[in-house]
N, C-alpha and C positions, 0 to 999 in steps of 0.2 A: 444532676444526673449526667454522667459522662457521655460524650458523643460516641456513637458506634462507628467504627471505621471498617470498611470493607475493602479487601484487596482482591482484584481479579487475578486468576491464575492464567499466566501467559506462557505460550510455548511456540516454537517453530512449527510450521505446518508440515505434515507428512502425507504424501499421496492425496493431497486435496485437489479437487477439480476447480479450475478457474476458466473465465470466459470474458469476452467483450472488453479487452484492454484497449485503452486509448491514452496517448500522451501528447501534450502540445505546449509549445512556447507561445504565450499570448503577447504579441508585439503591437497590438492595436493601441492607438492613442486614446487617452493621455497616459503618460508614464505613471507609475512604474510598471515595467514588464513583470509578468508572472509565469510560473511553470506549473503544470498539473499532470497527474497520472490518475486514471480511474480504471476500475475493473470490477468483476464480480467473482465471489468466492462461495463455493457450496460448503456449508457448515452443518454440523450434526444437530444443532438446535438454535432457536432464535436468540438465545442469550450469549452466543459467541460473537464477539466483535473483532473483525479483521482489521489489522493495522499495517500500514506500509511505513517502514523506517529506513533511512539510508544505511547501507552496509558499512561496517568498519573493519578493515581499511577499505577505501573506495576502489583501489585497483590502479593500473598503470595508464589507462586511456581516459583522459578527462572528459571526452565526448560521450562516454558510456556511463550512465548513472546506475549503480548497483543498489538494489533495494531488497530488504528482507520482508517477507510476508509473515506476520505474527498473528496468532489467534489467541484472543483473551476471553476466558469464560467469566461472564458477570455473575455475581452472587445471585442466589435464588433458585427456585425450582422451575425448570424449563422442560417443555415436552420434547421428546425425541422425534423431531421432525426435520428432515433434510430441508434446508432453506438456503436460497441464494441471497447473499449479503453484498452490498456495494462497499468497496474500499476506495479511499481517495487520499492522495498526497498533494499538498499545495505549497508552493514556495514563492515568495515575493522577491523580486530583484535577483534572479539567479545570476551567479557570477559566470557560469559556464553555459554555452549554448549546446545543450545535450542533443545528440543525434539518435541515441538508442537508450532504452531503459531495460535492464535485465532484472526480473523479479525472481527472487530465490525462495524456495521452500526448503529450509534446512540447507543441505549442500547441493540441491538440484535446482536447475533453472526451470521455473514454472511458466515463464513467458518472456519473449523478446518483443519489445514494443518499440516500433519506429516512432520517433518524435516528429510531429507536424508543426510547422511554423504558421501561426495565424496572424495575418496582417490586418 
């Protein structure tokens, strides 16, 4: 019997509400250093998975990380219930010491997040 494959339908967000953004460079010993961004996104049903991905191209200021917020609908039947979902991006050994993260929904900036350094 062949395996069933499911593909999520993903799209840029449009007019989505977000809250509680936080970004930090973790410099606490032991190495390696790591970088994190978290926030919450209000979605139309609990089957929608929010993702943060680095924007391509990145832009001219290397201290500002540009990210796209993408919403992916998982297969199945989901109730139409507005739900807050956590979204997170993690990177080990960041090459750049980011000062700001800009989260984009389509062509609009959904959040400007100042990066904190944690020692």
